[in-house]
C-alpha positions, 0 to 999 in steps of 0.5 A: 717047422721041424727045427728043435734048435729053435724051440722057443724062437717065436719068429720061426715057431709062432705059438698057439695063444689065447688073446684078449682084445678090445672089440670095437665098431668096424668101419662101414662104407655107408658112414658119412665122411668124418664120422667116428665109426670104429670108435665105439667099444663093445668091451673086452673079448677073447680069441684063439690064435693059431699062427702058421708061417707056410707057403701052402698050409696043407693041414686041418685043425679040429678043436675037440671040446673036453672038460677038465679031467676027461680022458683024451680021445683016441684018433685013427686015420684011414690009409689015405687020410680022408676019414678020421675016427675019434673014440672017447668014452666008448663012443666013436665019431667018424669025420669024412674030409674031402677036397672041393674043386677049389681046394677047400677041405670039406668036413662031414660027420658020418651018422652014428647009430 
């Protein structure tokens, strides 16, 4: 949402966050009725949450791993936004993005020499 006045309004601009949650058993259909499936805890875990409030989210998020102190990568798109070039440390990687018949975006990495 491009509303600078609501910069800190979480309801209209949910933020990216790292959540800590308790990982538990999941319910399974083959369990006997009355069984305590879902009660066992597997400890704490973390998950990255990238929320979006949109009717038709037409975007792609690419998480690019960096170590602390690494220079940020330079990104360049081609004219029709189907090819992304990422350059870091003198190395280039090219990603091709295509849309399948059912609307899913497919990501393929071009072979580098």
